[in-house]
N, C-alpha and C positions, 0 to 999 in steps of 0.2 A: 456254509462257514460261520464259526460263532464269535460274538463279541470281543472277545482277544486278539485274537486273530482278523477282525476285519481295525480295529483299533494301530495293532501293529501294520497294515499293508498301510494304513491314511497316515501314520508319522514318521512314516518312511518317504515318501510320498513329499508330504513337504516340508519334509528335510534336504531334500533336493533342491529346493526355493530358495532364493536368496532370502534373507529374515527380512530384509527393504520393505521387500512385494508386499509383507503383513505388519509393518512395524507402523502404529501412529505415528503423527507427527511431532518430531520432540524441538527442542530450541535447537537454532540454527550454531552454528561451526566460526567462531571469528576468522575474518580473514587477512584484514589489513585496514590501515586507518592513513589519512593523508590531513595535514594540513597545519596552522600554528598561527600564534597569532600576533597579527601584523595586516600590514598593508600592501605588500608584494604578492605577484603575482603565487597562485597556489595556497597564501595567507589567507585568514578568517581576520573580520572586524566583530561576529557574534553573527552565526547564518541560521536561516528561518526553513525555506520553501526549498527542495528538493527532487529533481523532476531526471526521468529516463528517456531518451528518446529510442525508435525502432531500431538506432546501430548501437545503445548501449553508452551514447555518450550520457555521461551527468551533469546536469547545469544545476548552481549553488545563488541561490540568494542571497547572498553576499550583504546579509541586513547594516553589520555594523560603518561598512564600508562604498552605501550606497550604489553596490552592482551587483551584476551577475557575471558569475565567472563557469566558465566549459573547460569538464577534463575529461576523459578517457575512462573506459570501464576499472583503468586500475589509478585512475587518480592523477596522471600525465594531465597537466595543464595544457590547453590548447587556445586558451581565448578567454577577453573580458569586455564589457563595458559597462557604462554608467559611470555618471556624477552626480555629487549631490547638487540639487536644484527642485524645478520644478518644469522645465521644459522636456520637449520629448526624445528620448532617449535617456533623460534623467530621472532620479529616482532623489526621494523620501519618505526612507523605511523601507525598501521591499519585501515583501514577506513571500506571501502563498503565492506557487509555479503551479502553470498546467500548462501539456502542449496540445495540440489539437491536429488532428487526423491529418492533414498535408502537411504534418509540423511543424507548427509555428511555434512559437512561445509567450504565454500569455501572463503578465505579472502584475499582482495586487497590490497596489502600494498603501497603507495605515497611512503614512504624514502626506500625503496627497490626496488622499481619496478619491482613487483611481483605479484604472485597471490600464496597460498598455501593451503592445499586441505587437510580436519583433518574427523575422524569420531566424533560423535555427542561428545566423551566424552574428548576429546581433540588429540586424537593420532595422528599425524605426520602419510598421506600416499604421497605429492609428492609436489611437487610445479613447479613455470617454470615462467620463466618472467625475463627478464633484461633492464637496460638505456640503448634506441635508438632508433631509427625509422623503425627498419625493423619488418618483421612478430615477433610478441611475445613479441615485445619489449615493454618497455611506456615510456613517460613522465610524471611522475604524474598523473597516474591512480587510479580512485574516485571509483563510485558504481561498483557494480556487484550483475548481477542476474542469474538463470540459467531457463531452459525450462525445459520441459516433459521429453527430453530427452539426458536431463547432461549435455545439451551444458552448454559453460558458458559464459555472453556478460562480458567487458569490458570497462566501458567509459575512454579510454585515454585521460584525460581531456587538457593537453598541447598540443598535436596533433591533436587534432577534430575531433576523430574517436571512430567511434567503437572498438572491437576486438573480433571475436568468435573463442571458442576453443571448441574440444572436451571436456569431465571428466576429461579425463588424461593429457589434458593441449596442444594435438599437433592443431596446428595453421590452422584454417576454412579457413576463409573469413576477413575481413575487410570491412568499411565502411565510408565515414565522410570526408569534402576538407572545409575550412577556410571560411566560410560565411555566411549570411544568408536566403539561396534560402534552396525549398526543397533539402532535405538531404546532408546541411552542418551546421555547427557548429561553434557555437564562444565557446568555453570550455562545454566538454560534463561533467558533473555532475552527475547525477542521471540514474539507467537504472532499466528496470523493466520488467519482460513478462508477459502474462496474460494466461487464463487458454489453448485460440487457440493457445500458442505458438507468436502472435503477441510482438512486441519490443514498448517498451516507449523510450525517451531519454529526457534531461535536458538539457537546455544546456544557458548559458548568455544573449540571443538574447534579452528578454527573452523567451521562449517560452517551448511546447511538441513535440515532434514531433512521430509518431506514424508507425514503417514499418513491414515489412512482417518477417519472421525467418532468411531468407535470405540477408533483409535489402534492400529490395524494397520500397521504400515511399506511403505512406497512405494516411498521415492527416496532420494536427499540428492547433495548438491555441495558444492564448496566444498571452499578447503583455507588455508592461513595463505599470505599475500603481499599484494603491491600489484597483481599483474593483474587482470581480468579475468576475475569468477567467484571470484578472491579475498578474504578477508578477512582482517579483524585481530581485530574485537571486532564482530561481528555486534547492536547491538541492535535496532531497533523495526524490526516487521514489519509487512506491509501489500499487501494486494492491492487488485487493479481490477476493473470491472464485465465484463473480457475473459480474467480469469482471473490473469493476469500478478501477480509479485510484486515487493514493493517495501523492499530490505533500506538498513537506516541504520547503516552501518558507522564508528560513533562513534571510532574512534582515528584512522582515515588523515588524516583523513574523508572521507567521500566515498559517494553515493550509487549504488546498483547496482541496474537494474530486469532480470528474466529472463522467461521464459514459466514458464510452471504446471511444468514437467518439469526448469526447471531450466538451459535457454539465457540463454547473454545477450544483450540486449539493449541496455543503453545503460545509462552512466556518469555521473557530475557530481559537482562539489565538489574543493575541497580544504583546506588549513588558509590561516583569516586572516580577517579581517570586513567584507571587499568582497561584492560584490552574489555569491551562489553559491558564498558563500565558508560556511565551517562552526569554530565553536568547541565540540566537545561536543558534537554535535546527538546527541538521543536519539530524536522521533519522527517517522513520515514516516508520510503518508495521501494517496489521491489522492478528489481530487473528480468530479466531473462535466467530461466534453470533453476530460479531456489535462490538468487541472488537478490540479498536485501541491504539499503544505502538508510544509514539513519546520520541527521546535520545533530553532534552533539555541539549545541549553542558554548559553551562556556567551557568549553575543552579546546574550542575552537580546529575543532577538526570534523570529520567526515570518516565516520567507520562503514566497512562491509561487511554483512554473513552470509553464509550459504546454508541454504538447507538441504539437506539429506535427498537425490533426486534418486525419488526407488529404482531397481534395477528389471529389468525387465526379463524375462524367464525365459530360457532357451527353449528351441522346440522339442528337445526330447525332454526336458523340465515337464512345460506343458503339455506332450504326451504323458508322462508319467502320472499327471493331476486327475488329466482326461479318463486315464485306465483303471485310477482308483475310484473315481464316480462311480464307472459303468459296474463295476466289480460289487460296489455299495449295495447299487443300486437297482442291481439287477441279476447278481449271486453270479453273474459267468465271468468268465477269464479267455480271453483266445489268446491263445500263444503262436508263435510264429516259432516254426522248428523244419531247417534244412528246404523251406521255400514252399513248406505245408502247413495252414493254420490247424487248429486241433483246438478245440471248444472245452476246457474245462467247467461243469459246472461243479461250483462251490455250497 
């Protein structure tokens, strides 16, 4: 078989496979939005953190209204909890939220410099933290993430560090100092944990840094600018089940998606109030099957997007692929005819 015949067979085989199997990751499509300015059910006073539970329910830190709202994956209002204050179950500027392996919800409050823990229906469990520079104290704590063991990581923004706690708030460790070197921060904003319990931290340098679960530096990426992989003010961070990292760049404003080692995959968004546009976005969170939710704070809404999902080839399509590979590597084609296999040398 000459080169042109090889190429023809390969082209025919690949043409039988859906293009999405081979295509790279593109920007997601806009699906829907919900919310408006106000204090009623399903309205927002400036939303920041967002989280999705195992059932697909969406939790939003309604920062301006000092409460948490819970919705279905389609934005149908389910419940809310919280009033302004400093008591259990009350909030003062709730910001980052995260869900633990048992489904409990953790809320990072910048105004009260503390973390509160709730059941998924808003029942108060415990809280910890106060203003200060000691272990377990905060100064304007922002993002929050929970690992597979229930450990809680809090971005202690004004102290340029990340603090790690057990699920009940016992201090474990902290890392970070002021600066632009490895393991240093210039305002810790977002924090996220992947399936391997690696910790990602966004700061205003601007860049993303990746650490082990106990704060050992692994790698970093990003610089100031508007190109792919560049940032202005990376605010919200999240990871999906494949280990990809999502970054909400508040000031540009746009979303970017990376591999767990910082390779750029996709980007979308611009300033405005239309579909797929943003005005001071803060939180970002992927759900199942390529869904991504973004809190669009100054547009007082949540936007939902959908990445195209790969199509699994049929058995016959995979058969054609394997047959092509066999022809190209061995020069032999086996043809089934009337129950008899015939070998053809090419």
